[in-house]
C-alpha positions as a Markdown table, in Angstrom:
| # | Residue | x | y | z |
|---|---|---|---|---|
| 1 | Met | 0.0 | 0.1 | 0.1 |
| 2 | Asn | 1.0 | 3.5 | -0.6 |
| 3 | Pro | 1.2 | 6.0 | 2.4 |
| 4 | Glu | -2.6 | 6.9 | 2.1 |
| 5 | Gly | -3.3 | 3.3 | 2.4 |
| 6 | Lys | -4.7 | 2.9 | -1.4 |
| 7 | Pro | -3.5 | 1.0 | -4.2 |
| 8 | Gly | -0.6 | 2.8 | -5.8 |
| 9 | Gln | 2.9 | 2.6 | -7.0 |
| 10 | Glu | 5.3 | 1.6 | -4.3 |
| 11 | Pro | 8.9 | 2.8 | -3.9 |
| 12 | Ser | 11.1 | 0.4 | -6.0 |
| 13 | Ala | 12.9 | -1.1 | -3.2 |
| 14 | Lys | 14.1 | -4.7 | -3.4 |
| 15 | Thr | 12.0 | -7.4 | -1.8 |
| 16 | Trp | 15.0 | -8.2 | 0.3 |
| 17 | Ser | 16.3 | -4.5 | 0.9 |
| 18 | Gly | 15.5 | -4.8 | 4.8 |
| 19 | Arg | 18.4 | -7.1 | 5.1 |
| 20 | Phe | 21.2 | -4.5 | 3.9 |
| 21 | Ser | 22.3 | -1.1 | 5.3 |
| 22 | Val | 23.2 | 0.3 | 1.7 |
| 23 | Pro | 21.3 | -0.1 | -1.6 |
| 24 | Ile | 22.7 | -2.2 | -4.2 |
| 25 | Ala | 25.2 | -0.8 | -6.4 |
| 26 | Glu | 23.7 | 0.5 | -9.9 |
| 27 | Ser | 26.5 | -1.6 | -11.8 |
| 28 | Val | 25.5 | -4.8 | -9.7 |
| 29 | Lys | 21.7 | -4.0 | -10.5 |
| 30 | Thr | 22.6 | -3.9 | -14.1 |
| 31 | Tyr | 24.6 | -7.2 | -14.1 |
| 32 | Thr | 22.2 | -9.2 | -12.1 |
| 33 | Ala | 19.1 | -8.0 | -13.7 |
| 34 | Ser | 17.3 | -10.5 | -16.2 |
| 35 | Val | 14.3 | -8.5 | -17.1 |
| 36 | Thr | 15.4 | -7.5 | -20.5 |
| 37 | Phe | 15.5 | -11.1 | -21.7 |
| 38 | Asp | 13.0 | -13.0 | -19.3 |
| 39 | Gln | 9.9 | -10.8 | -20.1 |
| 40 | Arg | 9.0 | -13.6 | -22.7 |
| 41 | Leu | 8.1 | -15.6 | -19.7 |
| 42 | Ala | 5.5 | -13.1 | -18.6 |
| 43 | Glu | 2.5 | -15.0 | -19.7 |
| 44 | Phe | 3.8 | -18.0 | -18.4 |
| 45 | Asp | 4.2 | -16.6 | -15.0 |
| 46 | Ile | 0.8 | -15.2 | -15.0 |
| 47 | Gln | -0.7 | -18.6 | -15.9 |
| 48 | Gly | 1.2 | -20.1 | -12.9 |
| 49 | Ser | 0.4 | -17.3 | -10.6 |
| 50 | Leu | -3.3 | -17.7 | -11.3 |
| 51 | Ala | -3.1 | -21.4 | -10.5 |
| 52 | His | -1.1 | -20.8 | -7.2 |
| 53 | Ala | -3.8 | -18.2 | -6.2 |
| 54 | Gln | -6.7 | -20.4 | -6.9 |
| 55 | Met | -5.0 | -23.1 | -5.0 |
| 56 | Leu | -4.2 | -20.7 | -1.9 |
| 57 | Ala | -7.9 | -19.6 | -2.0 |
| 58 | Glu | -9.1 | -23.1 | -2.2 |
| 59 | Ala | -6.9 | -24.1 | 1.0 |
| 60 | Ala | -8.2 | -20.9 | 2.8 |
| 61 | Leu | -4.8 | -19.5 | 2.8 |
| 62 | Ile | -5.9 | -16.3 | 1.4 |
| 63 | Ser | -9.3 | -14.9 | 1.1 |
| 64 | Gln | -11.7 | -15.3 | -1.9 |
| 65 | Glu | -11.8 | -11.4 | -2.0 |
| 66 | Asp | -8.0 | -11.3 | -2.4 |
| 67 | Phe | -8.2 | -14.2 | -4.9 |
| 68 | Leu | -10.7 | -12.2 | -7.1 |
| 69 | Ala | -8.4 | -9.1 | -6.7 |
| 70 | Ile | -5.4 | -11.0 | -7.8 |
| 71 | Gln | -7.4 | -12.3 | -10.8 |
| 72 | Thr | -8.4 | -8.9 | -11.8 |
| 73 | Gly | -5.0 | -7.5 | -11.3 |
| 74 | Leu | -3.3 | -10.2 | -13.3 |
| 75 | Ser | -5.8 | -9.7 | -16.0 |
| 76 | Thr | -5.0 | -6.2 | -16.3 |
| 77 | Ile | -1.5 | -7.0 | -16.5 |
| 78 | Leu | -1.7 | -9.6 | -19.0 |
| 79 | Asp | -3.6 | -6.8 | -21.3 |
| 80 | Glu | -0.8 | -4.5 | -20.7 |
| 81 | Ile | 1.9 | -6.7 | -21.7 |
| 82 | Arg | -0.1 | -8.0 | -24.7 |
| 83 | Gln | -0.6 | -4.3 | -25.7 |
| 84 | Gly | 2.9 | -3.3 | -25.0 |
| 85 | Thr | 2.1 | -0.8 | -22.3 |
| 86 | Phe | 3.4 | -2.7 | -19.4 |
| 87 | Pro | 6.1 | -0.4 | -17.3 |
| 88 | Trp | 8.9 | -2.8 | -17.4 |
| 89 | Asn | 11.5 | -1.6 | -14.6 |
| 90 | Leu | 15.1 | -2.6 | -14.4 |
| 91 | Asp | 14.9 | -1.9 | -10.7 |
| 92 | Asp | 12.7 | -5.1 | -10.3 |
| 93 | Glu | 15.3 | -7.0 | -11.7 |
| 94 | Asp | 13.1 | -9.7 | -13.2 |
| 95 | Val | 9.7 | -10.6 | -14.8 |
| 96 | His | 8.4 | -12.0 | -11.6 |
| 97 | Leu | 9.1 | -8.9 | -9.4 |
| 98 | Asn | 8.0 | -6.7 | -12.1 |
| 99 | Ile | 4.6 | -8.4 | -12.3 |
| 100 | Glu | 4.3 | -8.4 | -8.6 |
| 101 | Arg | 5.3 | -5.1 | -8.1 |
| 102 | Arg | 2.6 | -4.1 | -10.8 |
| 103 | Leu | 0.0 | -6.4 | -9.1 |
| 104 | Thr | 0.7 | -4.7 | -5.7 |
| 105 | His | 0.2 | -1.3 | -7.1 |
| 106 | Leu | -3.1 | -2.2 | -8.8 |
| 107 | Val | -4.7 | -4.4 | -6.1 |
| 108 | Gly | -2.8 | -3.5 | -2.9 |
| 109 | Asp | -2.1 | -6.1 | -0.2 |
| 110 | Ala | -3.8 | -8.8 | -2.1 |
| 111 | Gly | -0.8 | -8.7 | -4.4 |
| 112 | Lys | 1.5 | -9.1 | -1.6 |
| 113 | Arg | -0.2 | -12.3 | -0.6 |
| 114 | Leu | 0.2 | -13.9 | -3.7 |
| 115 | His | 3.7 | -14.8 | -3.0 |
| 116 | Thr | 2.4 | -16.9 | 0.0 |
| 117 | Ala | 4.1 | -20.7 | 0.0 |
| 118 | Arg | 6.3 | -19.9 | -3.0 |
| 119 | Ser | 9.8 | -18.9 | -3.8 |
| 120 | Arg | 11.1 | -17.3 | -6.9 |
| 121 | Asn | 13.0 | -20.4 | -7.1 |
| 122 | Asp | 10.2 | -22.5 | -7.7 |
| 123 | Gln | 8.4 | -19.8 | -9.4 |
| 124 | Val | 11.0 | -19.6 | -12.1 |
| 125 | Ala | 11.5 | -23.1 | -12.7 |
| 126 | Thr | 7.6 | -23.4 | -13.3 |
| 127 | Asp | 7.6 | -20.5 | -15.6 |
| 128 | Ile | 10.5 | -22.1 | -17.8 |
| 129 | Arg | 8.7 | -25.7 | -17.8 |
| 130 | Leu | 5.5 | -23.9 | -18.8 |
| 131 | Tyr | 7.3 | -22.0 | -21.9 |
| 132 | Leu | 9.3 | -24.9 | -23.1 |
| 133 | Arg | 6.4 | -27.0 | -22.9 |
| 134 | His | 4.5 | -24.7 | -25.2 |
| 135 | Glu | 7.4 | -24.2 | -27.4 |
| 136 | Ile | 8.1 | -27.9 | -27.8 |
| 137 | Asp | 4.5 | -28.2 | -29.1 |
| 138 | Arg | 5.1 | -25.5 | -31.8 |
| 139 | Leu | 8.3 | -26.9 | -32.7 |
| 140 | Arg | 6.8 | -30.4 | -33.2 |
| 141 | Glu | 4.3 | -28.8 | -35.5 |
| 142 | Leu | 7.0 | -27.0 | -37.6 |
| 143 | Leu | 9.1 | -30.4 | -37.9 |
| 144 | Ala | 5.9 | -31.8 | -39.2 |
| 145 | Ala | 5.5 | -29.2 | -41.8 |
| 146 | Thr | 9.1 | -29.8 | -42.8 |
| 147 | Gln | 8.5 | -33.5 | -43.0 |
| 148 | Ala | 5.1 | -32.9 | -45.1 |
| 149 | Ala | 7.2 | -30.8 | -47.7 |
| 150 | Leu | 9.7 | -33.4 | -48.0 |
| 151 | Leu | 7.2 | -35.8 | -48.7 |
| 152 | Asp | 5.8 | -33.9 | -51.5 |
| 153 | Leu | 9.1 | -33.7 | -53.0 |
| 154 | Ala | 9.7 | -37.5 | -52.4 |
| 155 | Glu | 6.4 | -38.5 | -53.9 |
| 156 | Leu | 7.0 | -36.3 | -57.0 |
| 157 | His | 10.2 | -38.2 | -57.4 |
| 158 | Ala | 9.6 | -41.6 | -55.9 |
| 159 | Ala | 11.0 | -43.1 | -59.3 |
| 160 | Thr | 13.5 | -40.5 | -60.4 |
| 161 | Pro | 17.0 | -42.3 | -60.3 |
| 162 | Met | 20.0 | -40.6 | -58.8 |
| 163 | Pro | 23.5 | -41.7 | -57.6 |
| 164 | Gly | 23.6 | -42.9 | -54.0 |
| 165 | Phe | 27.0 | -42.1 | -52.6 |
| 166 | Thr | 29.4 | -43.5 | -50.0 |
| 167 | His | 32.5 | -41.3 | -49.2 |
| 168 | Leu | 30.8 | -38.9 | -51.8 |
| 169 | Gln | 31.8 | -41.3 | -54.3 |
| 170 | Val | 28.9 | -43.0 | -56.6 |
| 171 | Ala | 28.0 | -45.9 | -54.9 |
| 172 | Gln | 24.6 | -47.5 | -56.0 |
| 173 | Pro | 21.6 | -46.1 | -57.7 |
| 174 | Val | 19.0 | -44.7 | -55.5 |
| 175 | Thr | 15.6 | -42.6 | -56.3 |
| 176 | Phe | 15.5 | -39.0 | -55.4 |
| 177 | Gly | 12.5 | -39.8 | -53.5 |
| 178 | His | 14.1 | -42.4 | -51.4 |
| 179 | His | 17.0 | -39.8 | -50.6 |
| 180 | Met | 14.3 | -37.3 | -49.2 |
| 181 | Met | 12.7 | -40.1 | -47.3 |
| 182 | Ala | 15.8 | -40.5 | -45.1 |
| 183 | Tyr | 15.4 | -37.0 | -44.0 |
| 184 | Val | 11.7 | -37.7 | -43.4 |
| 185 | Glu | 12.9 | -40.4 | -41.1 |
| 186 | Met | 15.4 | -38.2 | -39.3 |
| 187 | Phe | 13.1 | -35.5 | -38.6 |
| 188 | Gly | 10.6 | -38.0 | -37.5 |
| 189 | Arg | 12.7 | -39.4 | -34.7 |
| 190 | Asp | 13.6 | -35.6 | -33.8 |
| 191 | Arg | 9.8 | -35.3 | -33.2 |
| 192 | Glu | 9.6 | -38.3 | -31.0 |
| 193 | Arg | 12.5 | -37.1 | -29.0 |
| 194 | Leu | 10.8 | -33.9 | -28.3 |
| 195 | Ala | 7.5 | -35.5 | -27.4 |
| 196 | Asp | 9.7 | -37.7 | -25.0 |
| 197 | Cys | 11.3 | -34.7 | -23.8 |
| 198 | Arg | 8.1 | -33.1 | -23.1 |
| 199 | His | 7.1 | -35.9 | -20.6 |
| 200 | Arg | 9.9 | -34.7 | -18.1 |
| 201 | Val | 9.6 | -31.1 | -19.0 |
| 202 | Asn | 5.7 | -31.4 | -17.8 |
| 203 | Arg | 6.4 | -31.9 | -14.1 |
| 204 | Leu | 5.5 | -29.3 | -11.5 |
| 205 | Pro | 8.2 | -27.7 | -9.4 |
| 206 | Leu | 5.7 | -25.2 | -7.7 |
| 207 | Gly | 5.5 | -26.0 | -4.0 |
| 208 | Ala | 9.3 | -26.8 | -3.7 |
| 209 | Ala | 9.5 | -23.2 | -2.5 |
| 210 | Ala | 13.2 | -22.0 | -1.9 |
| 211 | Leu | 14.6 | -25.6 | -1.7 |
| 212 | Ala | 13.0 | -27.4 | 1.2 |
| 213 | Gly | 9.2 | -27.3 | 0.6 |
| 214 | Thr | 6.7 | -25.2 | 2.5 |
| 215 | Ser | 5.1 | -25.4 | 6.2 |
| 216 | Tyr | 1.8 | -23.9 | 4.6 |
| 217 | Pro | -0.8 | -26.7 | 4.0 |
| 218 | Ile | -0.9 | -26.5 | 0.1 |
| 219 | Arg | -2.0 | -28.6 | -2.5 |
| 220 | Arg | 0.3 | -29.2 | -5.2 |
| 221 | Glu | -1.6 | -31.6 | -7.1 |
| 222 | Arg | -4.3 | -29.4 | -7.3 |
| 223 | Val | -1.8 | -26.8 | -9.0 |
| 224 | Ala | -0.5 | -29.5 | -11.3 |
| 225 | Glu | -4.1 | -30.2 | -12.5 |
| 226 | Leu | -4.8 | -26.4 | -13.0 |
| 227 | Leu | -1.7 | -26.1 | -14.9 |
| 228 | Asp | -1.9 | -29.5 | -16.9 |
| 229 | Phe | 1.2 | -30.8 | -15.6 |
| 230 | Glu | 1.6 | -34.5 | -15.6 |
| 231 | Ala | 3.3 | -35.0 | -12.4 |
| 232 | Leu | 5.0 | -33.3 | -9.5 |
| 233 | Cys | 8.8 | -32.9 | -9.0 |
| 234 | Pro | 9.0 | -35.3 | -6.1 |
| 235 | Asn | 12.1 | -33.6 | -4.4 |
| 236 | Ser | 12.2 | -30.0 | -3.5 |
| 237 | Leu | 16.1 | -29.9 | -3.8 |
| 238 | Asp | 16.2 | -31.2 | -7.4 |
| 239 | Ala | 13.0 | -29.3 | -8.4 |
| 240 | Val | 14.5 | -25.8 | -8.1 |
| 241 | Ser | 18.1 | -26.4 | -8.7 |
| 242 | Asp | 18.4 | -28.6 | -11.8 |
| 243 | Arg | 18.0 | -27.5 | -15.5 |
| 244 | Asp | 18.4 | -31.1 | -17.1 |
| 245 | Phe | 15.0 | -30.7 | -18.7 |
| 246 | Ala | 16.2 | -27.7 | -20.5 |
| 247 | Ile | 19.7 | -29.4 | -21.3 |
| 248 | Glu | 17.7 | -32.4 | -22.7 |
| 249 | Phe | 15.6 | -30.1 | -25.1 |
| 250 | Cys | 18.8 | -28.2 | -26.3 |
| 251 | Ala | 20.4 | -31.9 | -27.1 |
| 252 | Ala | 17.2 | -32.7 | -28.9 |
| 253 | Ala | 17.4 | -29.3 | -30.8 |
| 254 | Ala | 21.1 | -29.7 | -31.5 |
| 255 | Leu | 20.4 | -33.0 | -33.1 |
| 256 | Val | 17.4 | -31.6 | -35.1 |
| 257 | Met | 19.7 | -28.7 | -36.3 |
| 258 | Thr | 22.4 | -31.4 | -37.1 |
| 259 | His | 20.1 | -33.2 | -39.3 |
| 260 | Val | 19.1 | -29.7 | -41.1 |
| 261 | Ser | 22.8 | -29.0 | -41.6 |
| 262 | Arg | 23.2 | -32.4 | -43.4 |
| 263 | Leu | 20.5 | -31.6 | -45.6 |
| 264 | Ser | 21.7 | -28.3 | -46.2 |
| 265 | Glu | 25.2 | -29.3 | -47.2 |
| 266 | Glu | 23.8 | -31.6 | -49.7 |
| 267 | Phe | 21.6 | -28.8 | -51.0 |
| 268 | Ile | 24.8 | -26.4 | -51.2 |
| 269 | Leu | 26.5 | -29.2 | -53.4 |
| 270 | Trp | 23.8 | -30.0 | -55.5 |
| 271 | Thr | 23.0 | -26.3 | -56.6 |
| 272 | Ser | 26.8 | -26.0 | -57.8 |
| 273 | Pro | 27.0 | -26.3 | -61.4 |
| 274 | Arg | 29.5 | -29.3 | -61.0 |
| 275 | Phe | 26.4 | -31.2 | -59.5 |
| 276 | Asn | 23.3 | -29.4 | -61.1 |
| 277 | Phe | 20.8 | -31.6 | -59.4 |
| 278 | Ile | 18.4 | -29.1 | -58.0 |
| 279 | Arg | 17.5 | -25.4 | -58.3 |
| 280 | Ile | 16.5 | -23.5 | -55.2 |
| 281 | Gly | 13.9 | -21.0 | -55.7 |
| 282 | Asp | 15.0 | -17.4 | -56.4 |
| 283 | Ala | 13.3 | -16.0 | -53.1 |
| 284 | Phe | 15.9 | -18.1 | -51.1 |
| 285 | Cys | 19.2 | -17.3 | -52.7 |
| 286 | Thr | 21.1 | -14.2 | -53.1 |
| 287 | Gly | 23.5 | -12.7 | -55.7 |
| 288 | Ser | 27.1 | -11.2 | -55.5 |
| 289 | Ser | 28.1 | -7.5 | -55.2 |
| 290 | Ile | 30.8 | -8.2 | -57.9 |
| 291 | Met | 30.1 | -11.3 | -59.8 |
| 292 | Pro | 26.5 | -11.0 | -61.5 |
| 293 | Gln | 26.2 | -14.5 | -62.5 |
| 294 | Lys | 26.0 | -15.7 | -59.1 |
| 295 | Arg | 23.0 | -17.6 | -57.2 |
| 296 | Asn | 24.3 | -18.3 | -53.8 |
| 297 | Pro | 22.6 | -20.8 | -51.6 |
| 298 | Asp | 22.6 | -18.5 | -48.6 |
| 299 | Val | 19.6 | -20.1 | -46.8 |
| 300 | Pro | 20.9 | -23.5 | -46.4 |
| 301 | Glu | 24.3 | -22.2 | -45.9 |
| 302 | Leu | 23.1 | -20.0 | -43.0 |
| 303 | Ala | 21.0 | -23.0 | -41.5 |
| 304 | Arg | 24.2 | -25.0 | -41.7 |
| 305 | Gly | 26.1 | -22.3 | -39.8 |
| 306 | Lys | 23.4 | -21.9 | -37.2 |
| 307 | Thr | 23.8 | -25.5 | -36.1 |
| 308 | Gly | 27.1 | -24.5 | -34.6 |
| 309 | Arg | 25.1 | -21.9 | -32.5 |
| 310 | Val | 22.6 | -24.4 | -31.2 |
| 311 | Thr | 25.2 | -27.0 | -30.4 |
| 312 | Gly | 27.1 | -24.0 | -28.7 |
| 313 | His | 24.2 | -23.3 | -26.6 |
| 314 | Leu | 24.0 | -26.8 | -25.6 |
| 315 | Met | 27.6 | -27.1 | -24.5 |
| 316 | Ala | 26.9 | -23.8 | -22.3 |
| 317 | Leu | 24.1 | -25.4 | -20.6 |
| 318 | Leu | 26.0 | -28.5 | -19.7 |
| 319 | Thr | 29.1 | -26.3 | -18.4 |
| 320 | Leu | 26.6 | -24.1 | -16.4 |
| 321 | Met | 25.3 | -27.0 | -14.4 |
| 322 | Lys | 28.3 | -29.0 | -14.0 |
| 323 | Gly | 29.9 | -27.3 | -10.8 |
| 324 | Gln | 26.8 | -26.2 | -9.1 |
| 325 | Pro | 26.2 | -27.8 | -5.5 |
| 326 | Leu | 22.5 | -28.0 | -4.3 |
| 327 | Ala | 20.3 | -26.1 | -4.3 |
| 328 | Tyr | 19.5 | -23.0 | -6.4 |
| 329 | Asn | 22.6 | -20.7 | -7.3 |
| 330 | Lys | 22.3 | -17.6 | -9.2 |
| 331 | Asp | 24.2 | -19.2 | -12.0 |
| 332 | Asn | 21.0 | -20.4 | -13.2 |
| 333 | Gln | 19.9 | -17.2 | -14.3 |
| 334 | Glu | 22.2 | -17.7 | -17.2 |
| 335 | Asp | 20.1 | -20.8 | -18.3 |
| 336 | Lys | 17.6 | -18.5 | -20.1 |
| 337 | Glu | 19.4 | -16.7 | -22.9 |
| 338 | Pro | 20.9 | -20.0 | -24.4 |
| 339 | Leu | 17.5 | -21.7 | -24.3 |
| 340 | Phe | 15.5 | -18.9 | -25.7 |
| 341 | Asp | 17.9 | -18.6 | -28.6 |
| 342 | Thr | 17.9 | -22.4 | -29.2 |
| 343 | Val | 14.1 | -22.1 | -29.3 |
| 344 | Asp | 14.2 | -19.2 | -31.6 |
| 345 | Thr | 16.9 | -20.6 | -34.1 |
| 346 | Leu | 15.3 | -23.7 | -34.4 |
| 347 | Gly | 12.0 | -22.3 | -34.9 |
| 348 | Thr | 13.0 | -19.9 | -37.7 |
| 349 | Thr | 15.1 | -22.3 | -39.3 |
| 350 | Leu | 12.4 | -24.9 | -39.6 |
| 351 | Thr | 9.9 | -22.4 | -40.9 |
| 352 | Ile | 12.0 | -21.1 | -43.6 |
| 353 | Leu | 13.2 | -24.7 | -44.5 |
| 354 | Ala | 9.7 | -26.0 | -45.1 |
| 355 | Glu | 9.1 | -22.9 | -47.4 |
| 356 | Met | 12.3 | -23.6 | -49.2 |
| 357 | Leu | 11.5 | -27.2 | -49.7 |
| 358 | Arg | 8.4 | -26.2 | -51.6 |
| 359 | Gln | 10.2 | -24.1 | -54.2 |
| 360 | Ile | 13.1 | -26.9 | -55.0 |
| 361 | Thr | 13.2 | -27.9 | -58.7 |
| 362 | Val | 14.7 | -31.3 | -59.2 |
| 363 | Asn | 16.8 | -31.6 | -62.5 |
| 364 | Ala | 15.8 | -35.3 | -63.3 |
| 365 | Pro | 18.1 | -35.6 | -66.6 |
| 366 | Ala | 21.3 | -34.6 | -64.4 |
| 367 | Leu | 20.5 | -37.0 | -61.6 |
| 368 | Arg | 20.0 | -39.7 | -64.1 |
| 369 | Ala | 23.2 | -38.9 | -66.1 |
| 370 | Ala | 25.0 | -38.9 | -62.9 |
| 371 | Ala | 23.6 | -42.2 | -61.8 |
| 372 | Leu | 25.2 | -43.7 | -65.0 |
| 373 | Glu | 28.4 | -42.6 | -64.0 |
| 374 | Gly | 30.9 | -44.3 | -61.7 |
| 375 | Phe | 29.6 | -47.8 | -62.3 |
| 376 | Ser | 26.6 | -47.5 | -59.8 |
| 377 | Thr | 25.2 | -50.9 | -61.1 |
| 378 | Ala | 28.6 | -52.9 | -60.6 |
| 379 | Thr | 26.8 | -54.4 | -57.2 |
| 380 | Asp | 23.8 | -55.6 | -59.2 |
| 381 | Leu | 26.2 | -57.3 | -61.7 |
| 382 | Ala | 27.9 | -59.2 | -58.7 |
| 383 | Asp | 24.4 | -60.0 | -57.1 |
| 384 | Tyr | 23.5 | -61.4 | -60.8 |
| 385 | Leu | 26.5 | -63.8 | -60.6 |
| 386 | Val | 25.8 | -64.9 | -57.1 |
| 387 | Lys | 22.1 | -65.8 | -58.1 |
| 388 | Lys | 23.7 | -67.9 | -60.9 |
| 389 | Gly | 25.8 | -69.9 | -58.3 |
| 390 | Met | 29.0 | -67.9 | -57.9 |
| 391 | Pro | 30.3 | -67.3 | -54.5 |
| 392 | Phe | 30.0 | -63.6 | -53.5 |
| 393 | Arg | 33.6 | -63.0 | -53.2 |
| 394 | Asp | 34.5 | -64.7 | -56.4 |
| 395 | Ala | 31.8 | -62.4 | -58.2 |
| 396 | His | 33.2 | -59.4 | -56.7 |
| 397 | Glu | 36.7 | -60.3 | -58.2 |
| 398 | Val | 35.0 | -60.7 | -61.6 |
| 399 | Val | 32.9 | -57.5 | -61.4 |
| 400 | Ala | 36.0 | -55.5 | -60.3 |
| 401 | Arg | 37.9 | -56.6 | -63.5 |
| 402 | Ala | 34.9 | -55.8 | -65.6 |
| 403 | Val | 34.9 | -52.4 | -64.2 |
| 404 | Arg | 38.4 | -51.9 | -64.8 |
| 405 | Leu | 38.1 | -52.7 | -68.5 |
| 406 | Ala | 35.0 | -50.6 | -68.9 |
| 407 | Glu | 37.0 | -47.8 | -67.4 |
| 408 | Glu | 39.6 | -48.1 | -69.9 |
| 409 | Gln | 37.2 | -48.2 | -72.9 |
| 410 | Gly | 35.4 | -45.1 | -71.3 |
| 411 | Cys | 32.0 | -46.8 | -71.0 |
| 412 | Asp | 29.7 | -47.8 | -68.5 |
| 413 | Leu | 29.2 | -51.7 | -67.6 |
| 414 | Ser | 26.1 | -51.7 | -69.8 |
| 415 | Gly | 28.3 | -50.4 | -72.6 |
| 416 | Leu | 30.3 | -53.5 | -72.7 |
| 417 | Ser | 29.3 | -56.1 | -75.2 |
| 418 | Leu | 27.6 | -59.4 | -74.0 |
| 419 | Gln | 30.8 | -61.1 | -75.7 |
| 420 | Thr | 33.3 | -59.1 | -73.6 |
| 421 | Leu | 30.9 | -59.4 | -70.3 |
| 422 | Arg | 31.2 | -63.2 | -70.8 |
| 423 | Ser | 34.9 | -63.3 | -71.2 |
| 424 | His | 34.9 | -62.4 | -67.4 |
| 425 | Ser | 32.3 | -65.2 | -66.7 |
| 426 | Thr | 30.4 | -67.6 | -68.6 |
| 427 | Leu | 27.5 | -67.4 | -66.1 |
| 428 | Ile | 26.8 | -64.2 | -67.9 |
| 429 | Asp | 23.9 | -64.3 | -70.5 |
| 430 | Ala | 21.8 | -61.6 | -72.5 |
| 431 | Asp | 19.6 | -61.1 | -69.5 |
| 432 | Val | 22.3 | -59.2 | -67.7 |
| 433 | Phe | 21.4 | -55.9 | -69.4 |
| 434 | Ala | 18.2 | -55.7 | -67.8 |
| 435 | Val | 20.1 | -56.0 | -64.6 |
| 436 | Leu | 22.4 | -53.2 | -65.5 |
| 437 | Thr | 19.7 | -50.6 | -66.2 |
| 438 | Leu | 19.1 | -48.1 | -63.6 |
| 439 | Glu | 15.3 | -49.1 | -63.6 |
| 440 | Gly | 16.4 | -52.7 | -63.2 |
| 441 | Ser | 18.8 | -51.9 | -60.2 |
| 442 | Leu | 16.1 | -49.8 | -58.6 |
| 443 | Ala | 13.4 | -52.4 | -59.0 |
| 444 | Ser | 15.4 | -55.2 | -57.7 |
| 445 | Arg | 15.6 | -53.6 | -54.2 |
| 446 | Asn | 12.0 | -54.3 | -53.4 |
| 447 | Ile | 12.2 | -54.9 | -49.8 |
| 448 | Pro | 11.0 | -52.8 | -46.9 |
| 449 | Gly | 13.3 | -49.7 | -46.6 |
| 450 | Gly | 14.9 | -50.5 | -50.0 |
| 451 | Thr | 15.0 | -47.8 | -52.9 |
| 452 | Ala | 12.4 | -49.4 | -55.2 |
| 453 | Pro | 9.9 | -46.9 | -56.2 |
| 454 | Asp | 7.0 | -49.1 | -54.9 |
| 455 | Gln | 8.7 | -49.2 | -51.5 |
| 456 | Val | 9.3 | -45.5 | -51.5 |
| 457 | Arg | 5.7 | -44.9 | -52.4 |
| 458 | Ala | 4.8 | -47.2 | -49.4 |
| 459 | Ala | 7.1 | -45.4 | -47.0 |
| 460 | Ile | 5.6 | -42.2 | -48.1 |
| 461 | Gln | 1.9 | -43.5 | -46.9 |
| 462 | Val | 3.4 | -44.8 | -43.6 |
| 463 | Ala | 5.0 | -41.5 | -42.7 |
| 464 | Arg | 2.0 | -39.3 | -43.9 |
| 465 | Leu | 0.1 | -41.4 | -41.3 |
| 466 | Asn | 2.6 | -41.0 | -38.6 |
| 467 | Leu | 2.4 | -37.0 | -39.3 |
| 468 | Gln | -1.1 | -37.0 | -37.8 |
| 469 | Arg | 0.2 | -38.3 | -34.5 |
């Protein structure tokens, strides 16, 4: 209350200022404040406070009148935050004290009673979990959109031959659709990891108070119910002091970005004139300030670069936690900026990646020509001989000699005459040429997970069903 005993703006003193004989130094105030970046937790802080206040009222720890005043005040604050008129104050250090100070200004002593049976330690841990739970749901939707764009591209090119590579050398023919489906699978596991992480995020710390729990007869289960938490954090020390749930999220995010980076690296290579496999839409490329012919794949390059940023945040959080004794330490204020930036970087990257995928043009003739280089059907010839009764190791040697001869003659294996091929093994007949074609090679791998066009189309159907989960 102000000196007149009415709701009003209180002097901006720290909530703990009675303990010290001199005010905090301005430099320390600036150094320790987090309100410049933890404002994004405001709506979640209000959400948690409303549930806490309702539980306090139901447990008769605050009056119904106070509860209604708190509800009204927090509703006003929420409107101010959404409209951009909330009076953020660096003197109030963080998002929690800013909201509490404003609430007290609006509703008087009822605002001061809101903090009954809780600490900023369990309050911030709850806010972060509410925030991260919300962001995980959003990021999983963005991953699904990325998968959907890949599926459309894969379906369009389920039978388009291209070279499969190992060691970046031509290995065996695959289809472009099969290649894209590999990334669908990677991002599918990423979605699973985020869903699994969400279960451990979705546990309620509130009620742990500063570190030891509280002597008030609160009902933590009721707060968990109101906030839709799956379970309680069962140990008060652990609840306020560990950020392993945030680290786990950052690890999952780093894996998503690693997969994004691998796809980006391939797109960067494939847009080069030396490959000329794909063309990225003009809206996702930039030019050169000096070379007018350039079409630079800046979006995939930047996505590749941002992967290091997200991985760095994971390392920062691991390092942040590694030396902390129980329970809460001020070090944990440093958890937010890496976490927030990870969420932002991953979200913007997935958004633009899905958009870019829908503007990819595939150069099927170039892919086919590349698949015919490097003797990509050599393994098919070896398999052909094995099916005729030759031991695989012997077949491997026969085909290696045939490849050497074709290389000397400057042609593919299918360019060798039947007579020449039979000079390496009399098991070879005219039917061998069906095996040596790209279509024959692709069709022969008609097993689950294989690159045969029918298998690719079947995998696409399954993946589309999985996206609905």
